[in-house]
N, C-alpha and C positions, 0 to 999 in steps of 0.2 A: 022580676024574673030575669035571669041572665041569658045572654046570647049563647047558644050551644054551637061553639066552633071548635075545630080540631086543626092543629098544625102537624104536618108530617113531611118527610122527605118526598120530593117529587119522584115519580116512577115513569118509565118509558111510556107506559100506556096512557099517561096523563097528557102527553104531547098535543094531541088534537085539541083538547079543551084549553090548554095553555096558549096555543097559537091563536085560537078563536078569541081568547081574552085579550091577547096583545093586539089583535086586529080591531078590537071593538072600542076604538076611540079616534078622535080626529087625526092624530099623528099616525097611529098604528094602521089605520085603514090605507094609508098611502105607502106603507113600507113592508107590511106583512102579507103573506100568501097562505091563507087558511084552507086552501083547496085539499081535497082528499083524492088520491093519497098525498100525504104531506111531502113537501120538498125535503129531500134527504139532508139538506144542510141543517135543518132543525134537529134531526137525529144526531148528526155529527157534533153539533154544538152541545146538545144534551149530554152525549157520551163524554165529551171533553170536560164539561162541568162536573159530571158525576164521578169521573176518575181523578179529579184534582182534589187533594186533601185540603186545599185552602179555599175551596168553594163549596157552598151549600145552596141547593135550590129547594125552597120550602114552599109547599102549597097550603092554602087555607080552605077547609071544607066546612060547609054549613048544610045540614040535612042531606049528607052524602053527595053534595054538589060542590065542585071547585068554584070558589068565589074570589080567590086571590092567590098571589104568589109573590115571593121575594127571593132575590139572589143575594147571598152574603158572600163577600170575598174578603178573606183575611190577608192582610198585607203587613210584612215586617218593615219596621222603620228604624232608622238610627236614632231619631229623637226620643226623648224620654228614656234614655238608657237602653235603647234597642227594644222598644215596645212593639206590640202588634196593634193594628187598627182594623176596623171592619168597614168596608164599603157596602152600603145597602142600596140595592137597585130594585126597582119595581114597585 
């Protein structure tokens, strides 16, 4: 039996769960602030990512719960005859 997961673009209403996820590890707990209401800098960062055509913030859902995320940043390069590359974070 396969794992039922869904990938989709992140939405603004996902932010509290995403920040909780970021804060839920030894590094994140020292640098993230998952308090409600969320620090407005998270919203500003989300809006900047969301409005940039070279960025995608993708969430992973399992049984209607967010279980992961990844940020994809597409970068033009001069190498390989002006190719594009993708930086994967998260």
